[in-house]
C-alpha positions as CSV (number, residue, x, y, z in Angstrom):
1,M,11.9,7.8,-5.6
2,V,14.3,10.5,-5.6
3,F,16.7,8.8,-8.1
4,G,14.0,8.8,-10.5
5,R,12.7,11.8,-10.3
6,S,14.6,13.5,-13.2
7,L,15.8,10.8,-15.5
8,T,18.5,10.5,-18.2
9,E,20.7,8.3,-20.0
10,A,23.4,8.6,-17.4
11,R,20.7,7.9,-14.1
12,L,19.4,4.9,-16.1
13,I,23.1,3.5,-16.9
14,S,23.5,4.4,-13.4
15,S,20.6,2.0,-12.3
16,A,21.2,-0.7,-14.5
17,N,25.0,-1.0,-12.9
18,Y,23.3,-0.8,-9.5
19,V,21.2,-3.3,-10.0
20,R,23.7,-5.4,-12.1
21,T,26.2,-5.3,-8.7
22,E,23.7,-5.8,-5.4
23,L,21.2,-8.5,-7.4
24,P,24.7,-11.0,-7.1
25,A,25.7,-9.9,-3.8
26,R,21.6,-11.0,-2.1
27,I,21.6,-13.8,-3.8
28,A,25.0,-15.0,-3.1
29,H,23.5,-14.4,0.9
30,R,20.8,-16.4,0.5
31,I,22.8,-19.2,-1.3
32,R,24.9,-19.0,1.8
33,D,21.8,-19.3,4.1
34,M,21.0,-22.2,2.8
35,Q,23.8,-24.3,2.6
36,R,23.9,-23.5,6.3
37,L,20.7,-25.6,7.0
38,P,20.7,-28.9,7.8
39,Y,21.8,-31.9,5.9
40,V,18.5,-33.2,5.8
41,V,16.8,-29.7,5.1
42,V,18.7,-28.8,2.2
43,T,18.3,-31.6,0.4
44,N,14.5,-31.7,0.1
45,R,13.4,-31.7,-3.0
46,H,11.3,-28.4,-2.8
47,I,15.0,-26.5,-1.7
48,G,17.0,-28.0,-2.9
49,D,15.0,-26.5,-6.4
50,V,15.0,-23.5,-5.2
51,Y,19.1,-23.6,-4.2
52,E,19.4,-24.5,-7.7
53,L,17.3,-21.5,-9.3
54,Y,19.6,-19.2,-6.8
55,Y,23.0,-20.4,-7.8
56,T,22.0,-20.0,-11.7
57,A,20.8,-16.9,-11.2
58,F,23.9,-15.7,-9.5
59,D,26.2,-17.4,-11.9
60,T,24.3,-15.7,-14.7
61,F,24.3,-12.1,-13.1
62,R,28.0,-12.3,-12.1
63,R,29.1,-12.9,-15.7
64,V,26.8,-9.5,-16.8
65,K,30.0,-6.7,-17.6
66,E,29.6,-3.1,-17.0
67,I,26.5,-1.8,-19.0
68,K,27.8,0.7,-21.0
69,T,25.3,1.4,-23.6
70,L,21.6,1.9,-24.1
71,E,21.9,-1.5,-26.2
72,D,24.2,-2.6,-23.4
73,N,21.2,-2.0,-21.0
74,D,18.8,-3.6,-23.1
75,K,20.3,-7.0,-22.8
76,F,20.7,-6.8,-19.4
77,C,16.6,-6.2,-18.9
78,S,16.5,-9.4,-21.3
79,V,18.4,-11.3,-19.1
80,I,16.4,-9.6,-15.5
81,A,13.1,-10.0,-17.6
82,S,13.8,-13.8,-18.2
83,M,14.9,-14.3,-14.5
84,L,11.9,-12.9,-13.3
85,R,9.7,-15.5,-14.4
86,A,12.1,-18.5,-13.8
87,H,11.7,-17.1,-10.1
88,L,8.0,-17.2,-9.8
89,T,8.1,-20.9,-8.4
90,V,10.1,-19.7,-5.6
91,I,7.6,-19.1,-3.0
92,P,5.1,-22.3,-3.5
93,K,8.1,-24.3,-3.8
94,L,9.8,-22.8,-0.3
95,A,6.3,-23.4,1.0
96,M,6.3,-26.9,0.4
97,G,9.6,-27.5,1.8
98,I,9.2,-25.6,4.9
99,L,6.2,-27.9,5.6
100,E,7.8,-31.0,4.9
101,C,10.2,-30.1,6.3
102,N,8.8,-29.5,10.0
103,G,10.4,-31.5,12.6
104,L,13.9,-31.4,11.1
105,M,14.5,-28.6,12.9
106,P,13.0,-26.0,15.0
107,A,9.4,-24.3,13.4
108,A,11.1,-20.5,14.6
109,N,14.1,-21.7,13.2
110,L,12.3,-22.6,10.0
111,D,10.4,-18.9,10.0
112,R,13.1,-17.3,11.0
113,F,15.0,-18.3,7.4
114,M,11.4,-18.1,5.4
115,N,11.0,-14.6,6.3
116,T,14.8,-13.5,5.4
117,I,14.5,-15.4,2.4
118,L,10.9,-13.8,1.4
119,R,12.0,-10.2,2.7
120,S,15.7,-10.5,0.4
121,R,13.4,-11.9,-2.8
122,I,11.1,-8.5,-2.1
123,S,14.2,-6.7,-2.2
124,R,15.7,-8.4,-5.0
125,R,12.3,-8.3,-7.2
126,V,11.6,-4.4,-6.2
127,I,15.1,-2.9,-7.0
128,A,14.9,-5.3,-10.3
129,E,11.1,-4.1,-11.2
130,Q,11.9,-0.4,-10.9
131,H,14.6,-1.1,-13.2
132,L,13.0,-2.3,-15.8
133,A,9.9,0.3,-15.1
134,L,12.1,2.7,-14.8
135,T,13.6,1.7,-18.4
136,E,10.0,1.5,-19.8
137,T,9.5,5.2,-18.9
138,F,12.4,6.2,-20.7
139,N,12.4,4.6,-23.8
140,S,8.3,5.5,-24.3
141,D,7.1,7.9,-27.0
142,W,6.1,10.6,-23.9
143,F,9.3,10.8,-22.5
144,S,12.0,13.1,-23.0
145,P,15.4,12.2,-21.0
146,G,15.9,14.8,-18.1
147,A,11.7,15.2,-17.9
148,K,11.0,15.3,-14.1
149,L,8.3,11.9,-13.3
150,S,7.5,13.6,-9.9
151,E,4.7,15.3,-12.0
152,S,3.2,12.3,-13.3
153,E,2.1,9.3,-11.6
154,F,4.4,6.9,-11.3
155,I,7.9,7.1,-10.8
156,G,9.1,3.5,-11.9
157,E,6.4,1.0,-10.2
158,V,6.3,3.3,-7.2
159,F,2.8,5.2,-7.2
160,L,2.8,8.9,-6.1
161,K,-0.7,9.1,-4.9
162,C,-2.1,6.0,-3.5
163,V,-4.9,6.4,-2.1
164,A,-6.0,4.2,0.5
165,R,-10.1,3.9,-0.4
166,D,-9.9,3.3,-4.0
167,V,-7.1,0.8,-2.5
168,V,-9.5,-0.9,-1.0
169,E,-12.7,-0.8,-2.9
170,R,-11.1,-2.6,-5.9
171,C,-9.8,-4.7,-3.7
172,G,-13.4,-5.9,-2.5
173,K,-15.1,-6.1,-5.6
174,T,-12.6,-8.5,-6.8
175,V,-12.5,-10.9,-3.4
176,Q,-16.9,-10.0,-3.6
177,E,-16.8,-11.5,-7.2
178,L,-14.1,-14.9,-6.0
179,A,-16.6,-15.6,-3.0
180,R,-19.2,-15.2,-5.0
181,S,-17.3,-18.0,-7.3
182,A,-16.5,-20.0,-4.6
183,Y,-19.3,-20.3,-3.0
184,G,-22.6,-19.9,-5.5
185,A,-24.3,-17.4,-6.9
186,D,-26.9,-17.1,-4.2
187,A,-24.8,-17.1,-1.5
188,A,-25.1,-13.7,0.9
189,I,-21.7,-12.0,0.3
190,P,-21.3,-9.6,2.8
191,E,-21.0,-5.8,2.2
192,I,-17.8,-3.5,2.8
193,K,-18.5,-0.5,4.1
194,I,-16.1,1.9,4.0
195,D,-15.0,5.3,6.8
196,G,-12.3,7.3,8.2
197,D,-10.1,9.4,6.5
198,L,-11.5,8.6,3.2
199,E,-9.5,11.2,0.4
200,V,-5.7,10.2,2.3
201,N,-3.7,9.4,-0.1
202,F,0.6,8.5,0.0
203,P,3.3,6.9,-2.2
204,Y,3.7,3.4,-2.5
205,I,4.0,0.5,-4.7
206,L,0.3,-0.4,-5.6
207,S,0.3,-4.1,-5.9
208,H,1.7,-4.3,-2.8
209,L,-0.7,-3.0,-0.8
210,E,-3.0,-4.5,-3.2
211,Y,-1.8,-7.9,-2.0
212,I,-2.4,-7.1,1.6
213,I,-5.5,-5.7,1.5
214,G,-6.9,-8.0,-0.7
215,E,-5.4,-11.0,1.5
216,L,-6.7,-9.6,4.8
217,L,-10.4,-8.7,3.0
218,R,-10.4,-12.3,1.2
219,N,-10.4,-14.0,4.6
220,S,-12.7,-11.8,6.2
221,V,-15.0,-12.8,3.3
222,Q,-14.8,-15.8,3.8
223,A,-14.9,-16.3,7.7
224,V,-18.4,-14.1,7.7
225,V,-19.6,-16.4,4.3
226,E,-18.9,-19.7,6.3
227,H,-19.9,-18.4,10.0
228,H,-23.5,-17.1,9.3
229,G,-24.1,-19.6,6.3
230,K,-25.4,-22.2,7.7
231,N,-27.4,-20.1,10.5
232,R,-28.6,-17.5,8.1
233,K,-32.7,-17.0,7.7
234,T,-33.6,-16.8,4.3
235,G,-33.1,-12.9,3.2
236,E,-31.1,-12.0,6.0
237,K,-27.9,-10.4,4.9
238,P,-24.7,-11.3,6.9
239,P,-22.8,-8.5,9.0
240,P,-20.4,-5.9,6.9
241,I,-16.8,-6.0,7.1
242,E,-16.4,-2.8,7.6
243,V,-13.0,-0.9,6.9
244,T,-11.3,2.6,8.7
245,L,-9.0,4.6,6.8
246,C,-6.9,6.5,9.8
247,E,-4.5,9.3,8.8
248,A,-1.6,10.2,11.3
249,Q,1.4,12.6,11.0
250,Q,4.1,10.0,9.8
251,N,1.7,6.8,9.2
252,V,-1.9,5.6,7.4
253,I,-3.9,2.9,9.4
254,I,-6.3,1.2,7.7
255,R,-7.9,-1.4,10.4
256,I,-10.4,-4.5,8.5
257,S,-12.9,-5.6,11.1
258,D,-15.3,-8.4,10.8
259,R,-18.0,-10.5,12.6
260,G,-16.7,-13.7,11.2
261,G,-16.2,-15.9,14.8
262,G,-12.4,-15.2,14.9
263,I,-9.8,-17.3,15.2
264,S,-10.2,-20.9,16.5
265,R,-7.9,-21.7,19.8
266,D,-5.4,-24.1,18.1
267,M,-4.6,-22.0,14.7
268,L,-4.0,-19.2,16.8
269,P,-0.1,-19.2,17.5
270,H,0.1,-20.9,14.6
271,L,-1.1,-17.5,12.4
272,W,2.5,-16.0,11.6
273,S,4.3,-19.3,10.9
274,F,4.9,-20.7,7.7
275,G,5.7,-24.2,8.6
276,K,3.8,-24.9,11.3
277,G,0.1,-25.9,12.3
278,P,-2.7,-28.1,12.3
279,S,-3.6,-28.1,8.8
280,T,-0.1,-29.5,7.4
281,P,-1.6,-31.8,5.5
282,Q,-4.1,-29.7,3.2
283,R,-1.5,-26.6,2.6
284,L,0.6,-29.1,1.2
285,E,-2.0,-30.3,-1.3
286,N,-3.6,-26.9,-1.8
287,L,0.0,-25.6,-2.3
288,G,0.7,-28.2,-5.0
289,Q,-1.7,-27.1,-7.1
290,V,-0.3,-23.5,-7.0
291,P,3.4,-23.9,-9.8
292,L,3.9,-20.5,-9.7
293,M,3.4,-17.6,-7.8
294,A,4.2,-14.1,-7.1
295,A,2.2,-13.2,-4.3
296,T,-0.1,-10.3,-5.8
297,L,-3.8,-9.9,-6.1
298,Q,-4.0,-11.3,-9.6
299,E,-3.1,-14.2,-8.5
300,L,-6.9,-15.2,-7.0
301,R,-8.4,-16.0,-10.0
302,I,-10.7,-19.3,-10.7
303,D,-9.8,-20.2,-14.6
304,G,-6.9,-22.7,-13.7
305,N,-4.9,-21.1,-16.7
306,F,-1.3,-20.5,-16.0
307,S,-0.3,-19.5,-19.4
308,E,-0.2,-15.7,-19.0
309,L,1.9,-16.1,-15.4
310,Q,4.5,-18.0,-17.5
311,N,4.3,-15.4,-20.6
312,M,4.7,-12.5,-18.3
313,F,8.3,-11.9,-18.5
314,P,9.5,-12.3,-22.5
315,D,12.5,-14.2,-22.9
316,R,14.0,-11.7,-25.0
317,H,13.1,-8.2,-25.2
318,S,11.5,-6.5,-27.9
319,R,12.0,-3.4,-29.8
320,S,9.6,-0.5,-29.3
321,D,9.4,2.4,-32.0
322,S,12.5,3.9,-30.6
323,G,14.7,1.3,-30.8
324,G,14.9,0.7,-26.6
325,Y,13.2,-1.6,-24.2
326,N,9.8,-2.1,-24.8
327,S,8.4,-4.3,-21.3
328,E,4.6,-4.4,-22.9
329,N,4.6,-7.9,-21.7
330,H,6.2,-6.8,-18.2
331,N,3.9,-6.3,-15.5
332,G,5.9,-7.1,-12.7
333,S,5.5,-9.8,-10.4
334,L,3.6,-7.7,-8.5
335,T,0.9,-6.8,-10.8
336,T,0.2,-10.5,-12.7
337,L,-0.4,-13.7,-10.7
338,S,-1.0,-17.2,-11.1
339,A,-4.7,-19.1,-10.9
340,R,-6.0,-19.9,-8.2
341,P,-9.1,-21.7,-7.2
342,P,-10.6,-18.6,-4.9
343,N,-11.3,-21.3,-2.1
344,L,-8.1,-23.0,-2.4
345,R,-6.3,-22.4,1.2
346,L,-2.6,-22.0,0.8
347,G,-2.0,-20.9,4.7
348,I,1.2,-18.2,4.1
349,S,-0.9,-15.2,3.2
350,L,-0.7,-13.6,6.8
351,P,2.8,-14.0,7.7
352,L,3.4,-13.1,3.8
353,S,1.5,-10.1,3.9
354,R,3.5,-8.7,7.3
355,V,6.6,-9.4,5.6
356,Y,5.2,-7.0,3.0
357,A,4.4,-4.6,5.4
358,E,7.3,-4.6,7.5
359,Y,9.6,-4.8,4.0
360,W,8.7,-0.4,3.9
361,A,8.6,0.4,7.9
362,G,4.7,-0.6,8.3
363,S,3.1,-3.4,10.4
364,L,0.8,-5.9,10.8
365,E,-1.3,-7.1,13.4
366,L,-4.4,-8.8,14.1
367,H,-6.7,-9.2,17.3
368,S,-9.0,-11.6,17.4
369,L,-12.5,-12.6,19.5
370,E,-13.4,-15.7,19.6
371,G,-16.8,-16.3,18.8
372,Y,-17.2,-12.7,17.3
373,G,-15.3,-11.8,14.9
374,V,-11.7,-10.3,13.6
375,D,-9.9,-6.7,13.9
376,A,-6.8,-6.8,11.4
377,F,-4.3,-3.3,11.6
378,L,-2.1,-2.4,8.7
379,Q,0.0,0.7,9.6
380,I,2.0,1.8,6.6
381,S,4.9,4.8,6.6
382,K,3.2,8.0,5.0
383,L,5.5,10.0,4.2
384,G,7.1,8.0,1.4
385,N,10.9,8.4,2.6
386,K,11.4,5.2,4.1
387,N,13.8,2.8,2.5
388,E,14.5,-0.7,3.0
389,Q,14.8,-1.8,6.7
390,L,18.2,-2.0,6.5
391,A,20.5,0.0,9.2
392,T,24.2,-2.0,8.8
393,R,26.3,-4.0,6.8
394,A,24.8,-7.1,9.0
395,A,21.4,-6.1,7.9
396,M,21.7,-5.5,4.3
397,D,23.9,-8.5,4.4
398,A,20.1,-10.2,5.8
399,V,18.6,-9.0,2.4
């Protein structure tokens, strides 16, 4: 946020060179992690595919020479967009690989590996997409070099005034429409009520928050519909889902409460695990139906069409009127997603949401009352001055 407040040509080129040197270093650490896996795990076809993707990306980025001009930056943005598109297969491939390797190494080690890979993936896509967004801003018709972006709505991908109530309402409507698609037009869909500090706002990457809120609401709506659908009397409304917004000095807390019967005892120990649980065969089958995944709310669609996602990152950059990089087709991996039937459960939304929350110094916790319902607590850093959760060189290497 601080870097992008005043954008000049020199700053844009500096940003490009930061991305150019940072991406191959972070990718190299993940390649090393995969090389350290047991041989029987790394030879899994899904994990092997991810390894090849990572090695190709590393080899591509390490060959990019220093960015010195805006033309160099245009070409570099084309490379970034191409790589972002190629890596949309990573999440489902990793998830299937981890599930298939369950039992070949300790589940805790598999989850640790998956968390490290996903946190690293977020970090790389954030800095890559932030640079693409800054480049788009710099080359837009309305922008003049040196203008203060802090006076606009966005600094790159960062939404300066992210209003929690608006996000919850938007995600809620999307999830309710999906539920009607899944359960039929006559299904009783629970109302989503919002109370608390309704005007609270904070700087955040909007699509990260939309993904987390969307998945939590999706889980709650499904639970309420299924728990109350069988015993519901004609005309009787299901209990509402209550969302409470709370503003503290340094944090914003969003609580999502439902009366969907809670989480069964056999699922509770595996709530945050990517690779363990009683529904592994079904999760593998479902993941196989989602070849592309960028982890956003917009993933939740019902048309079965992946072409929009496949075309999201152009192979070659296009020219705007000013002659610079035009990223109209680049909505970011965190704003457009693949199709996914609303009743297709992948079993990774909660652990993935927690990775997103913790990446920006937040947290995600669930409290279940079996037979009654679930309270989800999402804590977000309010101040907007939190860096990636990296304090030491060792911690940076982990990303």
